[in-house]
N, C-alpha and C positions, 0 to 999 in steps of 0.2 A: 550300284548296290545290288546284292542278291535279294530276290523277293522271298518273303516268308513262305514256307511250304505248308499247305493245308493238308492235314492228316486225318485219317479215320481213327477215332479213339480206340476202337476195338482191336486194332492191329498194333497199337503201341501202348501196352499196359503201363510200362515204366513212365512214359511221358504223361499218361493220364494221371498217375500219382503225383507228378511234379507240376501238374497244371499246364503242360505244354501242348498236349494233343489238340485241345479245343481252340487254341490260339494260333497254331501254325508256326510257333517258334521252334528253334532247334537247340539241342544241348550246346553249351559253350564249347565243349571239346570238338564237336562236329563243325561248329561255326569257325573255330580256329583253323581246322584242317583245310576248309574251303578258302579262307582268306590268306593262308600262308602262301598260296600260289598266285595271289592277286595283290600286288602292291598298291596301296592306297595312293591317290594322286597327291595328297598332302600328308606331310609327316605325322600330324596329330589326328588324322582321320581314322587310323586303324582301330583305336579303342572305341570310337563312336560307332562305326559300322559293326564291330564285333558285338557291342552291347545291344544294338538294335536288332540283331539277328536272334538274340536270346530273350529280349524283353522289350516292351513298348516304350520304356523310358530310356533315352540316350544318356550315356555317361561320357565325360570329356577327359577323365584321367583315370588311370588304372587303380590307384589307391582307393578312390571313392567307390569305384565299382566293386572291388573285392570286399571292401568294408561292408557294403550293402548286403553281402551274402552271409554276414554274421549278425545275429540279433540276440538280445537277452543279456543277462548278467551272470548266467550260470557258467560253470567250468566244465571242461571235458570229462571230469571225474563224476559229474552228476548226469544221470541218464536223461536225455531229452533237453537239457538246458543249453542255451547258447547256440543251437544248431539252426541253420537256415538252408545250407546247401551242401553239396558234395561234388567231388570230381573223381575221375578214375585215375589210378596211380600211373598207368602207362602214359597218360597225357603229359605228365611233368617231364618226361625224358625228351627234351628238345633243346635247341640252341637259343630259344627265345630269352631275351633279357628279363631280369627279375627286379622286384621292388626292394633293392638293397637298402638297408638301414631303416626299413619300416617294420616296427615291432609286430611279430606274429604273422607277417605277410612276406617275408624275404624269399619264400618259395614261389610266390605268385608271379606269373608272366605279365609283363607290361604291354605286350602286343601279341598277336596271334602266332607269328613266326619270326624268322630273322631274314632280313634282306640286306645283303652286303652292299655297302656304298660303292660308287664308282671308284676305280683305282685299286680296289682290293683284289688280290690274286684269286682266280677261280679255283685254285687248288685248296683254298681254305675250306675245311670240313664244316658243313652246315647240316644240322639234324632238324628237319621240319617236324612239327608235332603229328602224332596220330591220335585218334580219339580214345584209344585204350578201352573201348567198350567191353572187352572181354577180360579186363583186369579188375582187381579188387577196388572197392570204393574207399575214398578218404573223406572224412568228415571235416567241415570247416567250423572251427570254434573260435571263441574270443582269444584263446591262448595260441592258436595256430592250427595246423593241419594234422589230423590224427588218423591213423589207419595202419593196416597190416602190410608188411613188406617181407620179402626175402632179404635178410639183412646180415651183414658181416661187420663187426666192430673190431677196430685194431688201434693200437697205440701208434702215434705218428713218429715217435722217436726210437722205435725198435732198431737194434743193430742190424745193418744189412748182412745178408748171408748168401750162400750159393743157391738157396732155395728159390725157384722161379716165381712162386707166389709171393714170397716176401719181397723180392726185388721189384715186382710189379707194384705192390702196395707202397713201397717207398717212393717209386716214381710218381705215383698218384699223389702221395702226401706232399712231395716237393712242388708239384705243379699247382695243387689246389688248396692245401691246408696250412693254417697257422695255429691250429688248435691242438690240444693235448690228445684228443681222440678223433679218429675218423670213422666213417661208416659208409659202406657200399650198399646201395638200395636197388633191389631188383623187383619190378612189378610182378605180382603173382597172377598168372593166368588161370582162370577158373575152367576146369574140365569136368563135365558132367558125365556120369556113367551109370549103368544099371548092373548091380551085382546080385548074384544068387546066393542065398544062405539057407542051410538046412535047419529046420526047427523040428525037434522030435514030436511036438504036439500038433504042428500045423503043416508039416511037410516042407517042400522047397518054397522059399519066399523070394520074390524079386524086389529089390530095394534100390531106390535112387540115392546117389551120394555125390559128393563134390570133392575133387582133389585139386590141389594147386601145383603148378609147375612153372619153371622158368623156360622161356623160349628166346632164341636169337632175335636180334633186332631186324624186323621187316625182311626176313628171308636172306639176311647177310651171313657172313661167316664169323660174326662176333656178337657178343652180348653188349648191350648198352646199359650202364649202371648210373644211377644218380650218386653224387658224392656230397656228403654233408660233414660238418665238423662240430665238435662240442668240447667244452672243458669239464662238464659235469656228467656226461653220458645220459642226460635227461632231455635237454632242449637242443635240438639239432638245427644248424644253420645251413641252408642249401648253398652249395658252392659251384655246381656244374654237373656235366655228364662226361663219362669216360668209356672208352671201348675196352673190351677184354676178349681176345680171340677164343673161339670155341675149341680150338686145338690145344690151348694151353690149360694146365690144371687150374681149377677154380678154388677159391676159399670155401669154407663150409657154410653154405646158405641154408642148411637144413632146419635151423631154428627160425620160425616165422615170428616176427616181433611187431608189437604195437609201437609205432614211432611217432613222436611229436616233432614236427617241423615248425620252426618259428620265424 
């Protein structure tokens, strides 16, 4: 087991807010990245070790652990109600198995990463998680996971055409989706910059601002998108991840949307 890391609170303001700096625990995303490269000796130990790196209380199944991160009876439409934790959107883009069939938690990983069993071809593509610390935060509510993504919504029964984007979307729909609607989800990376603006009364002003942008997956030549499906365009069910080559035209991700994953 990896030892808890003692940290100086003044160097980690975000962790101080979360109550982590004084205890030496690490964020769950960071813990998952560490454990994804170290297979537990017993199959059920992954979630136990993962939870102990983030909290002093051990958990023995993923469903109970993720449920513990939601509290209260409020809905995500009510400010501050039903919130206990958050995760970064970039963390979800991995091959880790999910809590299928568990209401409001079908997006939640059941283990830190994915380890292929013996006998499975090494050519099988595996995407281990990254902590996504520079991507937007998603809030965990009773209803599901809510936050802003670069998102593109499409009908899964569109007639195929010669357009390369449409053909790619149809391939994704055939592989992942049995829903009326599909959505591609791209984590938004926060980029901070200083801008100068002229004010007639006060002269030139330097202002800090934030912009969001999409970046290829870990220095590769492709984007990695989350894929989800829905029949109502409201509550989206996580289905997996897909590659999209950077050299190929992209759908329009210019509209950043608040998405509910259930």
